[in-house]
C-alpha positions in Angstrom: -0.1 0.0 -0.3 1.2 3.5 -0.9 2.4 5.7 1.4 4.3 8.4 -0.3 5.8 8.4 -3.3 8.3 11.7 -3.1 11.5 12.2 -0.6 9.8 14.2 2.4 12.3 15.6 4.9 11.6 14.2 8.5 9.4 17.0 10.5 12.1 18.5 13.7 9.2 19.9 15.6 5.8 18.2 16.3 2.8 19.3 14.6 0.5 21.0 16.8 -3.0 19.6 17.8 -5.9 19.5 14.7 -8.2 21.9 15.8 -10.6 21.2 12.9 -13.8 19.6 13.4 -13.7 16.1 12.7 -16.7 15.2 9.8 -19.7 13.5 11.5 -20.0 9.9 10.1 -21.6 9.4 6.7 -23.4 7.2 4.9 -21.2 4.2 3.3 -21.4 4.1 -0.6 -24.5 1.7 -1.6 -23.4 -2.1 -1.4 -25.1 -4.0 -4.0 -23.9 -7.9 -3.8 -25.9 -9.4 -6.6 -25.1 -6.3 -9.3 -21.6 -7.2 -8.1 -21.8 -10.7 -8.5 -23.0 -10.2 -11.8 -20.5 -7.5 -13.3 -17.1 -9.7 -11.8 -18.5 -13.0 -12.9 -19.7 -11.9 -16.9 -16.0 -10.1 -16.9 -14.1 -12.9 -16.2 -16.3 -14.9 -18.4 -15.9 -12.7 -20.9 -12.3 -12.7 -21.0 -12.1 -16.9 -20.9 -14.2 -16.7 -24.0 -12.1 -14.3 -25.7 -9.2 -16.6 -25.1 -11.0 -19.7 -26.2 -12.3 -17.5 -29.5 -9.1 -15.5 -30.4 -6.1 -17.9 -28.5 -6.9 -21.3 -28.8 -9.5 -21.5 -31.5 -9.0 -19.0 -34.4 -5.0 -19.8 -33.7 -5.7 -23.3 -34.7 -6.7 -22.0 -38.7 -2.8 -21.2 -40.5 -4.2 -18.5 -42.4 -5.2 -16.7 -39.1 -2.8 -17.2 -37.0 -0.2 -14.4 -37.9 -3.4 -12.0 -37.5 -4.4 -13.5 -33.8 -0.6 -12.9 -33.2 -0.4 -9.5 -34.3 -4.0 -8.4 -32.8 -2.4 -9.8 -29.1 -1.1 -6.7 -28.0 -4.0 -4.3 -28.8 -6.4 -7.1 -28.0 -5.2 -7.2 -24.4 -4.8 -3.6 -23.9 -8.2 -3.0 -24.7 -9.1 -6.2 -22.0 -6.8 -4.4 -19.6 -8.4 -0.6 -20.0 -11.9 -2.7 -19.0 -10.7 -4.1 -16.5 -8.7 -1.0 -15.0 -12.0 0.6 -15.2 -14.3 -2.1 -13.5 -11.3 -2.4 -10.6 -11.1 1.0 -10.0 -15.1 1.3 -9.8 -15.5 -1.7 -7.9 -12.3 -2.2 -5.6 -11.7 -5.6 -3.8 -9.8 -8.5 -5.3 -9.8 -6.7 -8.8 -7.1 -4.3 -7.4 -4.5 -6.8 -6.1 -5.0 -8.8 -9.7 -4.3 -5.3 -11.5 -1.4 -4.6 -9.2 0.3 -8.2 -10.0 -0.1 -8.0 -14.0 0.9 -4.3 -13.7 4.4 -5.8 -12.1 5.0 -8.7 -14.7 7.6 -6.5 -17.2 9.0 -9.7 -17.8 5.9 -11.6 -19.9 3.0 -9.0 -20.0 3.4 -6.5 -22.8 4.3 -3.1 -22.0 0.7 -1.5 -23.4 -1.0 -3.7 -20.9 1.0 -2.9 -18.2 0.5 0.7 -18.6 -2.9 0.5 -18.8 -3.0 -1.8 -15.5 0.0 0.7 -13.6 -2.9 3.4 -12.6 -4.1 0.7 -10.2 -1.3 1.2 -7.9 -2.4 4.9 -7.6 -5.5 5.9 -8.9 -7.8 3.7 -6.3 -10.4 6.2 -5.0 -10.4 6.8 -1.0 -13.5 5.9 0.9 -15.1 8.9 2.6 -13.9 10.5 5.7 -16.8 9.4 7.5 -16.6 5.9 7.3 -13.1 6.2 8.6 -14.2 8.1 11.2 -16.7 5.3 12.2 -14.2 2.6 11.9 -11.6 4.3 14.3 -14.2 4.9 16.6 -15.6 1.6 16.6 -12.1 -0.4 17.0 -9.9 2.2 19.7 -12.9 3.7 21.3 -12.4 7.7 21.1 -12.4 9.8 17.5 -9.0 10.7 16.1 -9.0 13.8 17.7 -8.4 12.3 21.0 -6.4 9.7 20.3 -4.1 11.5 17.9 -2.2 15.1 18.5 -3.4 15.5 14.7 -4.8 13.5 12.2 -4.7 14.2 8.3 -8.7 13.6 7.1 -7.5 13.3 3.7 -6.0 9.7 2.5 -2.5 10.0 1.2 -3.2 6.6 -0.5 -5.8 4.5 -0.9 -5.9 0.7 -2.0 -7.9 -2.5 -2.4 -8.4 -3.4 1.2 -8.0 -0.2 3.3 -6.6 3.5 2.9 -3.6 5.4 5.1 -3.9 8.7 6.8 -0.9 10.1 8.3 -1.1 11.4 12.1 1.0 12.9 14.9 0.8 10.9 18.1 0.6 13.1 21.3 4.6 12.1 22.2 5.1 13.9 18.8 6.0 10.5 16.5 4.7 10.4 13.4 3.0 7.7 12.4 0.8 6.5 9.4 -3.0 4.8 9.9 -4.0 2.4 7.8 -8.4 1.7 8.1 -9.9 -0.8 6.1 -12.4 -0.3 3.6 -16.3 -0.2 4.1 -18.0 -3.8 3.3 -14.4 -5.2 2.6 -15.5 -8.5 3.9 -18.6 -8.7 1.9 -16.8 -7.4 -0.9 -13.9 -10.4 -0.8 -16.6 -12.6 -0.2 -18.9 -11.5 -3.7 -15.6 -11.3 -5.6 -14.5 -14.9 -4.4 -18.1 -16.3 -5.2 -17.9 -14.7 -8.6 -14.4 -16.5 -9.2 -15.9 -19.5 -7.8 -18.5 -19.7 -10.6 -16.4 -19.1 -13.1 -14.4 -21.9 -12.0 -16.8 -24.0 -12.0 -17.5 -23.5 -15.4 -14.0 -24.3 -16.7 -12.1 -26.4 -14.4 -13.6 -29.5 -16.5 -11.5 -28.5 -19.8 -9.2 -31.8 -19.8 -6.1 -29.5 -19.8 -7.0 -27.5 -16.9 -8.2 -30.5 -15.3 -5.2 -32.4 -15.9 -2.8 -29.2 -14.5 -4.6 -27.5 -11.6 -6.8 -28.2 -8.9 -8.8 -24.8 -9.4 -11.1 -25.4 -6.2 -7.7 -25.8 -4.0 -6.0 -22.9 -5.5 -9.0 -20.8 -5.0 -9.2 -22.2 -1.4 -5.6 -21.3 -0.7 -6.0 -17.6 -2.3 -9.2 -16.9 -0.1 -7.5 -18.2 2.9 -4.5 -15.9 2.4 -7.0 -12.8 1.1 -9.1 -12.9 4.6 -5.8 -13.2 6.7 -4.7 -10.0 5.0 -7.9 -8.3 6.5 -7.0 -9.2 9.8 -4.5 -6.2 10.7 -3.5 -7.8 14.1 -1.9 -10.4 12.2 -0.3 -7.9 10.1 1.7 -6.6 13.2 2.8 -9.9 13.9 4.1 -10.3 10.4 6.0 -7.2 10.3 7.6 -7.8 13.7 8.9 -10.9 12.0 10.3 -9.5 9.1 12.3 -6.9 11.2 13.5 -10.1 13.5 14.7 -11.3 10.1 16.3 -8.1 8.4 17.8 -7.1 11.9 21.0 -5.8 11.4 21.3 -5.9 7.5 22.4 -2.7 6.3 20.1 -1.4 2.9 16.5 -3.2 4.3 13.9 -1.4 6.2 10.8 -2.7 7.8 8.6 0.3 9.4 7.6 -0.5 13.3 4.1 -1.4 13.7 2.7 0.5 16.9 0.8 -3.0 18.7 -1.0 -0.8 21.7 -2.5 1.5 18.6 -3.4 -1.2 16.1 -6.5 -3.3 16.0 -8.2 -6.1 13.5 -9.4 -3.1 11.3 -7.0 -0.3 12.0 -3.3 -0.8 11.6 -1.1 2.1 13.0 2.6 2.1 11.9 6.3 4.0 11.8 5.6 6.7 9.4 8.1 6.3 6.6 9.4 8.6 3.7 11.2 7.5 0.3 10.6 7.2 -3.5 8.7 4.5 -5.2 10.8 1.6 -6.4 9.9 2.1 -10.0 10.2 5.6 -10.0 12.9 5.2 -12.0 13.8 9.2 -13.3 13.8 10.4 -9.6 15.9 7.5 -8.8 18.4 8.6 -11.5 18.2 11.9 -10.6 19.5 10.7 -7.1 22.2 8.6 -8.0 20.3 5.5 -7.2 22.4 2.9 -9.6 19.7 0.7 -11.0 21.5 -2.4 -11.0 22.6 -2.1 -7.2 18.7 -1.7 -7.0 17.3 -4.5 -8.8 20.0 -6.6 -7.3 19.5 -5.8 -4.1 15.7 -6.7 -4.4 16.5 -10.1 -6.0 19.4 -10.8 -2.9 16.6 -9.6 -0.3 13.8 -11.8 -2.0 16.6 -14.9 -2.2 17.1 -14.4 1.8 13.3 -14.4 2.7 12.8 -17.6 0.1 16.0 -20.0 1.2 17.0 -18.9 4.7 14.2 -17.6 6.4 11.4 -19.2 4.9 9.4 -16.6 5.2 8.1 -13.8 2.6 6.5 -10.9 1.5 4.2 -11.9 -1.0 3.1 -9.0 -2.5 6.3 -7.2 -3.7 4.3 -4.4 -6.2 5.8 -0.9 -6.8 3.0 0.4 -4.0 4.8 -1.8 -1.4 8.4 -0.9 -2.1 10.2 2.4 -1.6 14.0 3.5 -1.5 15.0 5.8 1.1 18.2 8.0 0.0 21.0 7.6 2.8 23.1 10.9 3.2 26.0 9.3 3.8 27.4 5.9 5.4 25.4 5.3 9.0 28.2 4.4 11.7 26.0 1.2 12.5 23.4 -0.7 10.3 19.6 0.1 10.4 18.8 -2.6 13.1 14.8 -3.1 12.4 14.7 -2.9 16.5 18.1 -5.1 17.1 18.7 -4.3 20.5 22.6 -4.3 20.0 23.2 -3.3 16.3 25.9 -4.5 14.3 29.1 -2.5 13.3 29.2 -2.1 9.8 32.3 -3.7 7.7 33.3 -3.2 4.4 31.4 -6.1 3.3 28.2 -4.8 4.3 28.5 -1.5 2.1 25.9 -2.8 -0.2 23.9 -5.0 1.9 26.4 -7.9 1.8 24.9 -11.1 3.1 27.0 -14.4 4.3 25.2 -17.2 6.2 22.3 -15.9 6.3 22.8 -12.0 5.3 22.2 -10.2 2.1 24.7 -10.9 -1.0 26.3 -8.0 -2.6 24.5 -6.1 -4.8 27.2 -5.0 -7.1 29.4 -8.1 -6.3 29.6 -9.1 -9.7 29.0 -6.0 -11.6 31.3 -3.5 -13.1 29.2 -0.2 -12.8 30.8 2.1 -10.2 27.9 2.0 -7.3 25.7 4.4 -6.8 24.5 6.5 -3.5 24.1 4.5 -0.4 20.3 3.9 0.0 17.9 2.0 2.2 15.1 -0.7 0.5 11.3 -0.3 2.5 9.0 -2.5 2.5 5.5 -2.0 3.8 1.9 -3.9 4.0 2.8 -6.9 5.3 -0.8 -8.4 5.3 0.3 -11.1 2.4 2.4 -13.0 3.2 3.9 -16.7 2.6 5.8 -19.7 4.3 7.9 -22.2 3.2 8.9 -25.3 5.2 12.1 -26.7 5.6 11.4 -29.3 3.2 10.3 -27.5 0.6 13.1 -25.1 1.0 15.3 -27.6 0.9 14.1 -28.8 -2.9 13.6 -25.2 -3.9 17.2 -24.7 -2.9 18.6 -27.8 -5.0 16.7 -26.1 -8.1 18.1 -22.9 -7.7 21.8 -24.7 -7.3 20.9 -26.3 -11.1 20.0 -23.0 -12.6 23.3 -21.3 -11.3 25.3 -24.2 -12.5 23.0 -25.0 -16.0 22.2 -28.2 -14.5 19.1 -29.4 -16.0 18.7 -32.9 -14.3 19.1 -31.0 -11.2 16.2 -28.7 -12.2 13.7 -31.6 -13.2 14.6 -33.5 -10.0 13.3 -30.2 -7.7 10.1 -30.2 -10.1 9.5 -33.9 -9.2 10.3 -33.5 -5.4 7.7 -30.6 -5.0 5.1 -32.5 -7.2 5.3 -30.4 -10.1 5.2 -33.4 -12.8 1.8 -34.9 -13.8 2.1 -38.8 -12.9 3.4 -40.7 -16.3 5.7 -38.0 -17.4 8.5 -38.5 -19.1 11.7 -37.4 -17.2 14.6 -38.0 -20.0 12.2 -35.7 -22.4 11.9 -33.2 -19.6 15.4 -33.0 -18.9 16.1 -32.2 -22.7 13.4 -29.7 -22.8 15.0 -27.8 -19.8 18.4 -28.3 -21.4 17.0 -26.4 -25.1 15.7 -23.4 -22.4 18.9 -22.9 -20.7 21.4 -22.9 -24.0 18.8 -20.0 -25.1 19.0 -18.5 -21.8 21.5 -19.1 -19.5 23.8 -16.4 -18.8 21.6 -13.8 -20.6 20.5 -10.7 -19.4 16.7 -9.7 -19.3 16.9 -7.4 -22.1 18.5 -9.8 -24.0 16.0 -12.7 -22.9 13.3 -10.2 -24.5 14.6 -11.2 -28.1 15.2 -14.8 -27.7 13.5 -16.7 -30.5 10.4 -18.1 -29.5 9.4 -19.8 -32.6 12.7 -22.0 -32.6 12.4 -22.9 -28.9 8.9 -24.1 -29.7 10.2 -26.0 -32.4 12.6 -28.1 -31.0 10.5 -28.6 -27.7 7.0 -29.2 -29.5 6.9 -32.5 -27.8 7.1 -31.1 -24.5 4.6 -28.5 -25.2 2.2 -30.7 -26.5 2.0 -32.9 -23.2 2.8 -29.8 -20.8 3.0 -32.4 -18.0 3.2 -29.5 -15.3 0.9 -29.0 -12.6 0.3 -26.3 -10.2 1.0 -27.4 -6.5 -1.5 -25.5 -4.2 1.4 -24.9 -1.4 3.5 -23.0 -4.3 0.7 -20.6 -5.4 2.0 -17.6 -3.9 5.9 -18.5 -3.7 5.2 -18.6 -7.5 3.5 -15.3 -7.3 6.1 -13.4 -5.2 8.7 -14.9 -7.6 7.4 -13.9 -10.9 6.6 -10.6 -9.7 10.1 -9.9 -7.9 11.3 -11.2 -11.8 9.1 -8.7 -13.7 10.1 -6.0 -11.1 13.5 -6.4 -11.4 13.4 -6.1 -15.4 11.5 -3.1 -15.0 14.0 -1.4 -13.0 17.0 -2.7 -14.8 16.3 -4.9 -18.1 20.4 -5.4 -18.0 20.4 -7.3 -14.9 21.6 -10.8 -15.3 19.1 -12.8 -13.0 21.8 -16.0 -13.6 25.0 -13.7 -12.6 22.9 -13.0 -9.3 22.1 -16.3 -8.4 25.7 -17.6 -8.6 26.8 -16.3 -5.6 24.0 -17.3 -3.5 24.1 -21.0 -4.7 27.6 -21.2 -3.6 26.8 -20.0 -0.3 23.9 -22.6 0.0 26.4 -25.4 -1.4 29.0 -24.1 1.1 26.5 -24.6 3.6 25.3 -27.8 2.9 28.9 -28.8 2.9 29.7 -27.4 6.6 26.7 -28.7 7.9 26.2 -32.1 6.1 26.1 -34.8 8.6 28.1 -37.6 6.3 27.9 -40.5 9.1 24.3 -40.1 8.8 23.8 -39.7 4.8 25.9 -43.0 4.9 23.9 -44.6 7.3 20.6 -43.6 5.1 22.1 -44.9 2.0 23.6 -48.9 3.5 20.3 -48.8 4.8 18.4 -48.2 1.8 21.1 -50.8 -0.3 20.0 -53.2 2.7 16.6 -53.2 1.9 17.1 -53.7 -1.7 19.2 -56.5 -1.3 16.6 -58.2 1.3 13.8 -57.7 -1.5 15.8 -58.3 -4.8 15.7 -62.1 -4.6 12.0 -62.1 -3.9 11.4 -60.2 -6.9 13.8 -61.6 -9.3 11.1 -65.3 -8.3 8.1 -63.5 -8.6 9.7 -62.2 -12.2 10.7 -65.8 -13.6 7.7 -67.3 -12.0 5.5 -65.1 -14.2 7.6 -65.2 -17.4 7.1 -69.1 -17.1 3.9 -68.8 -16.7 3.3 -66.8 -19.9 2.4 -63.6 -17.9 4.5 -60.9 -18.3 3.4 -58.1 -19.7 4.9 -54.7 -20.7 3.8 -51.4 -21.1 4.9 -48.1 -24.1 4.5 -44.8 -23.9 3.4 -44.4 -27.6 2.0 -40.9 -27.2 4.7 -39.4 -29.5 4.4 -42.4 -32.5 0.4 -41.6 -31.9 1.1 -37.9 -32.4 2.9 -38.4 -35.5 0.4 -40.8 -36.8 -2.2 -37.9 -36.3 -0.1 -35.5 -37.9 0.2 -37.6 -41.3 -3.6 -38.3 -41.0 -4.4 -34.9 -40.7 -2.0 -33.9 -43.8 -3.6 -36.6 -45.9 -7.2 -35.4 -45.5 -6.3 -31.6 -46.2 -4.8 -33.2 -49.5 -7.7 -35.0 -50.3 -9.8 -32.0 -49.2 -7.7 -29.4 -51.3 -7.8 -32.2 -54.3 -11.9 -32.5 -53.6 -12.1 -28.5 -53.5 -9.8 -28.2 -56.9 -11.7 -30.8 -58.5 -14.7 -29.2 -58.0 -13.8 -25.7 -58.9 -12.5 -26.8 -62.1 -15.7 -29.0 -63.0 -17.6 -25.7 -62.2 -15.5 -24.0 -65.0 -16.5 -26.3 -67.1 -20.1 -26.3 -66.6 -20.5 -22.8 -66.6 -18.6 -23.0 -70.6 -21.2 -25.3 -71.6 -24.3 -23.2 -70.2 -24.9 -25.2 -67.0 -25.2 -22.2 -64.6 -27.0 -23.6 -61.9 -24.9 -26.8 -61.8 -21.7 -24.5 -62.0 -23.0 -22.5 -59.0 -23.7 -25.9 -57.1 -20.4 -27.0 -58.0 -18.2 -23.7 -56.7 -20.5 -23.9 -53.4 -19.3 -27.7 -52.6 -15.7 -26.5 -53.4 -15.9 -23.9 -50.9 -17.4 -26.0 -48.5 -14.2 -28.2 -49.4 -11.7 -25.5 -48.6 -13.7 -25.1 -45.4 -13.4 -28.2 -44.7 -9.7 -28.8 -45.6 -8.6 -25.5 -43.6 -10.8 -26.5 -40.6 -8.2 -27.0 -37.5 -8.2 -30.6 -35.9 -6.3 -29.8 -32.8 -2.6 -30.5 -31.9 -2.7 -33.2 -30.0 
C-alpha cells in the first residue's frame, strides 16, 4: 500500500494539535452484492471466452494465426483498460489482480502494463465519515482524542484499506491504515464470482489435468481473508524486522501494537521514492542495477534462508530512501544491539544468512547509498524446511546450468504429472537453458521463441506440469520480483546474481552435512534393496514361465506422429476435392449449365473450409 511517492524531510518539531472539526459519520456507499457478483463474474467469463475464441480456436487456423498474434497486444490492452475501469469502480480483489499483472514486466506487454499501472495509485479513497466510524469502533474514541494531529485526507488507497498520516501525542509521526467499507462482504462476493467461473472451466481437460482450481482458490481465499486481520499483519511485520535485524540497506516500518486492532493499523511513518519511479531515482544517483540486485538478494534470503516472505511485492509496497552517507551502524529494524558495519556491508552483503553484495559481480560503479523499504505485510507466505531444501536444489541447478537437478526439484515438489517422461523433460530444460542461460533480461526478450517451440514441440504438446497448491504464493511473489527487476534494470543478469547465493548454499551443505548419517541412510536403503531383490526376481521368473509378463510402452509420440500424417492426408484429399469441384464448375459454366456450376462452386467452398478447419494439435 502506497504511503508516499516523494521524498519528504522528517519534521524536526511536532505538529500542533488539529483544531479542525472531524466530519460526522456519513452514509457509506451503497453495496449491491447481486449486481457486483454479476459484473465481476460476467467480466471474467468474457475473458475466458475471448481466450478460447482468439488464442485457442482461431489460432488453429494457419491462415488466421498471423493475425491472432499480430493483434494480441491491442486486444489485451483493450481488455486491460476495461478491467482497470471495473477495478477502480468496484475495488476489492480486482485491484490486487491488476497490481500483480502490472508488475510482470518479464511477460506482460508494455501496453497492457501501462493500462494497469494506474491501479497502484488511482484507487479512490473511502469517505472520511467511514474512517471516523471505524476508528471509533476499533479504538473507542475519535481521532482528535487519540492523535495529536490526524490528516483527514487519505494519502494512499488500495484494495483493502487506505492510509492517513497522523502524529501521536508524544510527537511521533505515524501512518494509520483503515479498512475500506464492506470490505469483508466485497471479498466474499468477489470470491464467489470467481468460484462460479471456475466451475465452468475446471472440467476443460488441459486445465483439469494440471491444476486443482478449487484448491488454488481456497488457498487464495485463505490468504486474502488473513490479509483483512491487521493484528496478524502486526505480527508479520515484527517477524520481518527480526529476520532483517542488523542488515544494512533493508528497513521495515515498526508497527505500534497498542494502537492497532483488527481493522486499524498504526505504524511508523516512512518517507521514500516508489521503487519504479526510475527517473527520480536516477536523478538522486541511485544505481538501477544495485537496486534490482538488492531486491533480488533480499527475496533470495526470504525464500531460501528465512522461509518467510513478503508475498505482494508490487511497486506500491516498495520504497527507496536515500542515505546521505554511510551510517556508522546498520539499520537495526528493532535489534537491541546494532551490528558494526564492515566493508562487506557496504552494499548489503549477506554471508551465512545475510544479503549478498548488490554490485558483487557488476562492473558499474556503486551509486548513492540507499535503503530499500518494505510496507504492507498483510499478504505473506511461508515455506516449510523440506520445501526450502528442495527449491534450494533447483536454484543451485539453475545457477550451474544443471538441467537434471532442476527436473529433480520439479519432481520432488510434485510439479510433474504422473507418467511424465523425465528424459524428455531434461532435454526440454536443456533447450531452454541453452537459449537463456547467462543472458540479461533485455537479451531474453529477443529470444527466438519459434525456434524454442520447434525444439520443444513434443513437450509443449504434453505440458506435463501441474500447479501445487502450497506453492501458489511462492510462485506469485517470485514472478513479481522477476518482473519488477526487469522493469528496474533490463540489463540485469539473474543467473549472475544467483551464482554467489548458490555458492553459499553449497558451502552450507558441505559444512552442515552429517556425512555419517547420510552414509547410514544409503546403507539402509541398499540393504532393503538386497533383501527384496531375490523375492522380486523369483516372482519375475515365475510370471515369465507362466507367460504372464506384460510390457507397457508410451506410444504418445508415435500417436501424435500418426495423427499429423492423418491430418496431412485429410487436407491433401480436401484440397484435391475442392480443386476438382472448382474446375468442374468452370467446365459446366462454359457449357451453359449455370445452376450446376454454382452448386459445384459452393461445394468447392465447403470442401475448402473442411480442408482448412483445425483438427487439433494433440
